[in-house]
C-alpha positions in Angstrom: 0.0 -0.1 -0.3 1.6 3.5 -0.8 0.2 6.2 1.3 0.6 10.1 0.7 1.4 12.5 3.5 0.4 15.9 3.1 1.5 18.9 5.1 -0.4 22.1 3.8 0.8 25.5 4.9 -0.6 29.1 4.0 1.6 29.1 0.8 3.5 26.0 0.8 2.3 22.2 0.8 4.8 19.4 1.6 4.5 15.7 0.5 5.8 12.5 1.1 4.8 9.2 -0.6 5.0 6.2 1.4 5.5 2.6 0.3 4.3 0.8 3.4 5.2 -2.6 2.6 8.6 -1.4 3.9 8.0 2.4 5.0 10.3 3.4 2.9 10.2 6.7 1.5 9.8 6.8 -2.3 9.1 11.1 -3.0 9.3 13.9 -1.5 9.2 17.5 -2.0 7.6 21.1 -0.9 5.6 23.4 -3.4 6.6 26.7 -2.1 5.0 30.5 -2.6 1.4 29.1 -3.8 -0.4 32.0 -5.0 2.4 34.0 -4.8 4.6 35.2 -8.0 7.9 33.0 -8.4 6.3 29.8 -7.0 8.7 26.6 -7.4 8.3 22.6 -6.3 11.5 20.9 -4.8 11.2 17.3 -5.1 13.0 14.3 -5.4 11.9 10.9 -6.9 14.5 8.6 -8.8 17.3 10.8 -9.0 18.9 13.8 -7.8 16.9 16.5 -5.9 15.4 18.8 -8.4 13.5 22.2 -8.8 11.1 23.6 -10.9 9.5 27.4 -11.3 5.5 26.4 -11.7 2.5 28.7 -11.4 0.5 27.5 -8.4 -2.2 30.0 -8.1 -3.8 27.8 -5.4 -3.6 24.5 -3.5 -5.5 22.4 -6.3 -3.6 23.0 -8.6 -0.3 22.3 -6.3 -1.7 18.8 -5.8 -2.4 18.5 -9.5 1.4 19.5 -9.8 2.6 16.9 -7.6 1.0 14.1 -9.4 2.5 15.1 -12.2 5.4 14.8 -10.6 4.8 11.4 -9.4 3.4 10.0 -12.5 6.2 11.6 -14.8 6.7 9.0 -17.7 10.9 9.5 -17.0 11.2 10.7 -13.0 8.0 9.5 -11.5 7.5 6.4 -8.9 3.7 5.6 -9.5 1.8 4.9 -13.1 -1.2 6.6 -12.0 -3.2 8.2 -9.1 -5.0 5.1 -8.6 -1.8 3.2 -7.2 -2.3 5.7 -4.0 -4.4 3.7 -1.1 -5.1 6.5 0.5 -3.8 10.4 1.8 -2.6 11.3 5.3 -3.0 15.2 6.0 -1.5 16.9 8.9 -4.1 19.0 10.5 -2.8 21.3 13.6 -5.9 21.8 15.4 -8.2 19.2 16.3 -9.6 21.6 19.6 -12.1 19.9 21.6 -13.4 17.8 18.9 -10.7 15.2 17.8 -9.1 13.1 20.5 -7.6 10.9 17.8 -6.8 10.6 14.0 -9.8 10.2 11.5 -11.4 9.2 8.4 -12.1 12.4 6.5 -15.8 13.0 5.2 -17.9 16.3 4.9 -18.9 16.2 8.6 -15.1 16.1 9.4 -14.5 19.0 7.0 -17.0 21.1 8.6 -16.1 20.2 12.4 -12.2 21.5 11.4 -13.6 24.3 9.8 -15.5 25.2 13.0 -12.3 25.4 15.1 -10.4 28.2 12.4 -10.9 30.7 15.3 -8.3 28.6 17.5 -5.9 28.4 14.3 -7.0 30.6 11.8 -4.0 30.4 9.8 -3.0 26.7 10.2 -6.7 25.8 9.8 -7.4 27.9 6.3 -4.0 25.9 4.8 -4.7 22.5 6.1 -8.7 23.0 4.8 -6.7 24.0 1.6 -4.7 20.8 1.1 -7.6 18.6 2.4 -9.9 20.5 -0.5 -7.2 20.1 -3.3 -6.5 16.5 -2.8 -10.3 15.9 -2.5 -10.7 17.8 -5.8 -7.8 15.7 -7.9 -8.8 12.4 -6.4 -12.3 12.2 -4.9 -12.3 8.4 -4.5 -9.1 7.8 -2.9 -9.3 8.2 1.3 -8.1 10.8 3.1 -7.1 10.8 6.9 -6.6 13.8 9.0 -4.1 13.5 11.9 -3.9 15.8 14.2 -1.2 17.8 16.1 -3.4 17.9 19.2 -4.8 14.9 19.9 -1.6 13.0 21.9 -2.5 15.6 24.2 -6.1 15.0 24.8 -5.1 12.7 27.8 -3.7 15.6 29.9 -5.9 16.3 33.3 -7.8 19.1 33.6 -5.6 20.3 36.7 -2.9 20.8 33.3 -4.8 21.8 30.9 -7.1 24.4 32.4 -6.2 28.0 33.0 -6.6 30.2 35.8 -9.8 32.3 34.2 -13.2 32.0 35.3 -14.6 28.8 34.6 -17.6 29.5 33.0 -15.4 31.5 30.1 -13.1 28.5 30.1 -16.4 26.3 28.9 -18.2 28.8 27.0 -14.8 29.7 24.5 -13.0 26.0 24.7 -9.7 28.0 26.2 -7.9 25.6 27.4 -3.9 24.4 26.9 -4.5 22.0 23.6 -0.2 21.5 22.8 1.1 20.5 19.7 3.5 18.7 18.1 1.7 15.8 19.1 2.8 13.5 16.4 6.7 14.2 17.0 5.7 13.6 20.5 3.9 10.3 19.7 7.0 9.2 17.6 9.5 9.5 20.0 7.9 8.2 22.8 7.0 5.1 20.7 10.6 5.0 19.4 12.0 5.1 23.1 9.9 2.5 24.4 11.2 0.5 21.8 14.8 1.0 22.4 14.3 0.6 26.2 12.9 -2.6 25.4 9.6 -1.8 27.0 5.4 -1.5 25.8 5.0 1.9 25.1 2.0 2.0 27.6 4.8 0.9 30.8 7.1 4.3 30.0 6.9 7.5 31.5 9.5 10.0 29.5 10.2 13.6 29.1 10.3 14.3 25.2 11.7 17.5 23.9 11.3 18.7 21.2 13.4 21.5 19.9 13.0 23.1 16.5 12.1 26.5 15.1 8.6 25.9 17.0 9.7 23.9 20.5 7.7 22.0 22.9 8.1 19.5 25.9 5.8 17.2 27.1 5.4 14.5 30.1 4.5 11.6 28.9 3.1 8.5 31.7 2.1 5.5 30.6 2.5 6.3 27.3 0.0 8.9 27.2 0.6 12.8 27.7 -0.2 14.4 30.9 1.9 17.6 30.4 3.0 19.9 27.9 4.5 23.3 27.5 2.2 24.7 24.3 -1.2 26.1 25.1 -4.3 27.6 23.7 -1.9 28.1 21.0 1.9 27.4 19.7 2.8 30.7 21.1 3.3 29.5 25.1 5.9 27.5 26.2 9.8 27.8 25.4 11.4 30.5 23.3 11.5 30.1 20.2 12.8 30.8 16.4 10.4 34.0 16.2 8.2 33.1 19.0 8.7 34.7 22.8 7.2 31.8 24.6 5.9 32.0 28.4 5.7 35.9 28.9 4.1 37.8 31.7 0.4 39.0 29.8 0.5 42.3 31.2 3.6 42.9 28.5 0.7 42.6 25.6 -1.2 45.9 27.0 1.8 47.8 27.8 3.6 47.0 24.0 0.1 47.8 22.8 0.4 51.1 24.7 4.0 52.0 23.9 4.1 51.2 20.1 0.6 52.1 19.3 -0.2 48.5 18.3 -3.6 46.6 18.4 -4.4 43.1 20.0 -3.8 41.3 16.7 -0.6 43.2 15.6 0.9 42.2 19.4 -0.2 38.7 18.7 1.9 38.9 15.1 4.4 41.1 16.8 4.8 37.8 19.6 4.4 35.4 16.9 6.9 36.8 14.2 9.4 39.6 15.5 10.5 38.1 19.2 11.9 34.5 20.2 15.6 33.6 19.4 15.3 36.6 16.5 14.2 39.1 18.8 16.8 38.6 21.0 19.8 38.3 19.2 18.8 40.4 16.5 20.9 38.0 14.1 18.4 35.4 13.0 15.7 32.6 14.0 18.0 30.0 12.2 20.1 28.2 14.9 23.1 28.1 12.9 23.4 31.5 12.4 23.0 32.0 15.7 25.8 29.6 16.6 28.2 31.7 13.8 27.5 34.8 15.6 28.4 33.2 19.0 31.6 32.4 17.5 32.2 35.7 16.8 31.9 37.2 20.2 28.1 38.3 19.7 26.5 38.5 23.2 23.0 39.0 22.6 23.2 35.8 20.3 24.9 33.9 23.2 22.1 35.6 25.2 19.1 34.0 23.2 20.7 30.6 23.4 21.1 30.9 27.3 17.7 31.5 27.7 16.4 28.5 25.0 18.8 26.2 26.9 17.8 27.7 30.8 14.3 27.1 30.2 14.4 23.8 28.6 16.4 22.8 31.9 13.5 24.8 33.8 10.7 22.7 32.0 12.7 19.3 32.1 13.0 19.6 36.0 9.3 20.5 36.7 8.2 17.6 34.7 10.2 15.0 36.3 8.3 16.5 39.2 5.2 15.8 37.8 6.0 12.3 36.7 7.9 11.5 40.2 11.2 10.7 38.0 11.1 9.1 34.3 12.6 6.5 32.5 14.0 8.3 29.7 14.4 12.2 28.3 14.3 12.4 24.7 15.8 15.4 22.5 14.5 15.6 19.1 13.7 18.3 16.1 16.2 20.0 14.4 18.2 21.7 17.5 17.2 19.1 19.8 18.7 16.5 17.8 21.7 18.3 15.8 22.8 20.9 19.2 24.9 19.4 21.8 25.4 22.2 24.0 21.9 22.8 24.1 21.2 18.9 25.1 24.5 19.2 27.7 23.1 22.6 28.9 20.0 21.5 29.8 21.2 18.3 31.9 24.1 19.7 33.2 24.3 20.0 37.0 21.2 17.4 37.1 22.8 14.5 38.4 21.2 14.6 41.7 18.2 13.6 39.9 20.1 11.0 38.5 21.0 12.2 35.1 24.3 11.7 33.8 25.4 12.3 30.0 28.5 11.0 28.1 29.5 14.1 26.7 32.0 12.8 24.7 29.4 10.2 22.8 27.0 13.8 22.9 29.5 15.6 21.1 29.9 12.8 18.6 26.7 11.7 17.3 26.4 10.6 13.9 23.7 12.8 11.9 20.2 11.0 11.7 20.4 8.2 14.2 18.5 7.2 17.4 21.2 7.2 19.8 21.7 7.1 24.1 23.8 9.9 25.5 23.6 8.7 28.8 26.2 6.7 30.7 25.8 3.4 32.1 25.8 4.8 35.6 22.6 7.7 34.7 19.6 6.2 36.5 17.5 8.3 33.6 18.5 7.4 29.9 18.7 9.8 28.1 18.3 9.6 24.0 18.8 12.0 21.0 15.8 10.5 18.6 15.4 12.1 14.9 11.6 12.4 14.9 9.8 11.3 11.8 5.7 13.0 11.9 5.3 11.9 8.0 6.1 8.4 8.8 3.6 9.0 12.5 0.8 10.1 9.9 1.6 7.6 7.2 1.1 4.8 9.9 -2.4 6.4 11.3 -3.5 6.9 7.5 -2.9 3.2 7.0 -4.3 1.7 10.3 -7.5 3.8 10.1 -7.9 2.8 5.7 -7.2 -1.3 6.2 
C-alpha cells in the first residue's frame, strides 16, 4: 500500500509518498509560494533533487502538479494516482472535537472549519490541502491526523487556565498542546529502545526546533505539555516569545501603538531567538554569531537552554521521575550544547550524560547519550512525523 502524506501551509505544501510495505519514502518534495509570484516545487523522486518553477495559484493546482511529478514517464514513481491507497493530512488544531486521527468526510471538514478561530492561519491552510486532494482524487480515502490529539489525555488540572471557569467552558479556552505527532513518535521509539511496551514508559520528550515544546508522558500518554491554547506558549522559539507575563501585551500595545492582532503578530513573528539576538531565528546563524563574540546571540541560546532545563525539572516532579529523556527536532537533534546545558547539574536527579558521545553523534541516528550509571536514560532520536501520519492513515484505511 502506498500512502501520500500532505502537510499544507498557507503558501506551501510538503509531500512524502511512502511504500508502507517497508515504510520507505519513495518520493518527497515541497511546493513553495503557492498563490504568489515565483512559485516553485523542489522534489526528489528517482534521481537527484530537482527544483522547477511552476505557476501554482492555489493548493488544488499544487496538488495537480505534485501528481504530474509522481506520475512522470521518466522520473515518476507511480504510473497513476490509482496506485495511492490513501492520503494522510497533518491538521494542526483538533481542539476539543478530535482526540485521535479520523477518516475525512464532509462532517469532519465542517468540524475542522469550526475550529478556525483557535488557529485561523493553520486551519485555512490545512483545509486548502484537504480540498485540493479531494478535488484531484475524490475516490481515494483521506485521513486527518491532528497535532493536538496526543495531548487530549491531559488531566483538567494541567490543561485548565486560571480564568473564570464559565469562560473556559463557553469559549473552549484551555491548553491544547502541539507537536503531538512528534512527541508520540519518539515516545514509541524510546519505548522500543528501552525494550518496554509504550504504555509502561514514563518519558520527557523535548522537541526543539524553530517551534519547540516539551511533553511529560506517563504510561505512554501525555499528561502535560508546554504549548497552550496556541503554539505561542512555552519555550522561547525561533520567532515566538514563549512564556510571557500577559501584562506585557497591553504595555507594549500602549507604548508601540499596536492593536491586539498586531501584538499577536509581533509576539509570534518578531520575538524569540530572532528578537533577542537581533541576528536570526536560524540556530546555525546564531552559532556563527556566538563564535564571533555576539553577546545577544549568546543570551538567546542561554535563554533557550535555561527554559529547557526548567521544564525538564518541573516535568520530572510531575512524573515522579522518568525512564528516559528524549531530545528531538532540528535543534534538539543537532545542537550538542543544548542537550548538555539542559541537563548540566542534574546528577542529583540521577541524570548523567556521556559528554564525549553527546558531542560526536552521527547525523540522523537514534543514540543513547547517557552513561551506564545514569538512572534516567537520555536519548537523541530523530523525529519522523510524516511516518507516524502514514502509519495512522494506513491503520484507519485498513
